[in-house]
C-alpha positions, 0 to 999 in steps of 0.5 A, spaced: 500 500 500 502 506 498 502 512 502 496 515 499 492 509 500 494 509 507 492 516 508 486 515 504 484 509 509 486 514 515 482 519 512 476 515 512 477 513 519 477 520 521 471 522 517 468 516 520 470 518 527 468 525 525 461 523 523 460 519 529 462 525 533 457 529 529 451 524 530 453 524 538 453 532 538 446 532 534 443 527 539 446 531 545 443 537 542 436 534 541 436 531 548 438 538 551 433 541 546 428 537 549 430 538 556 430 546 555 422 545 552 421 541 559 424 546 563 420 551 559 414 548 561 415 547 568 417 554 568 411 556 565 407 552 570 411 555 576 409 562 574 402 560 573 402 557 580 406 563 583 401 568 580 395 563 583 399 563 589 399 571 589 392 571 587 390 567 593 395 571 598 392 577 596 385 574 597 387 572 604 390 579 605 383 582 603 379 577 607 384 578 613 383 586 613 375 585 612 375 580 618 379 585 622 375 591 621 369 586 623 372 585 629 374 592 631 367 594 630 364 588 634 369 590 640 367 597 639 359 595 640 361 590 646 364 596 649 358 600 648 354 595 651 358 594 657 358 601 658 350 601 657 350 595 662 354 599 667 349 605 667 343 601 667 346 597 673 347 604 677 340 606 675 337 600 678 341 600 684 339 607 685 332 605 684 332 599 689 335 604 694 329 609 693 324 604 694 327 602 700 329 609 704 331 605 710 337 602 707 343 606 707 347 606 700 353 604 703 350 597 705 349 596 697 355 595 694 356 598 686 356 592 682 356 590 674 350 585 674 343 586 677 344 579 680 350 582 684 346 588 686 340 584 688 344 580 693 347 586 696 340 589 697 338 583 700 344 582 705 343 590 707 336 589 708 337 583 713 342 587 716 337 593 717 332 588 719 337 585 725 339 592 727 332 594 727 330 588 732 336 590 736 334 597 737 327 595 739 330 590 744 334 595 747 328 600 747 324 595 751 329 594 756 331 601 757 323 603 758 321 605 765 315 601 767 309 606 768 308 607 775 315 607 777 318 612 783 320 619 780 327 620 780 330 625 786 335 630 786 342 628 789 343 628 796 347 634 797 348 635 804 355 631 804 358 637 800 361 643 803 358 650 802 364 652 796 362 645 793 355 647 793 356 653 790 361 651 784 355 645 783 350 651 782 354 655 778 356 649 773 348 647 772 346 654 771 352 655 765 349 648 762 342 651 762 344 657 759 348 653 754 342 650 751 
């Protein structure tokens, strides 16, 4: 074989190698193109999911703001109702005390509920009743029975003249002071 035939054989081998490399590179390029297309589809799906998530977040934020506004409104209504209840409780207490003037205001504590006021009022009524009974008992025991002897003036015979004068002046000043 001649050098040229050898060179032709070597060239054919190189050409075959180059052809194989080209085919390999074409396959790799086609594979890369397919992966890129898949990546583009995934990216598009991710963008759609992201925009859907953003829309959901915006919707959730809007709903949260609405709920917070409603909560704030309800809190103010509750505070208003509490203040009206407190005013009503004060008026109820005053009305109960006005209906029973024998019960001192100090004995019925200011309370927030009508039940507490009623309990305090009943307790005060019991206290007043007990005090009234005791006072009647004391009056009964301190009462001088009818027909008892009248009181006599104290015996001043044992006092000296100066003591009698002093006592007389003291009684006179007490009568004038009245």
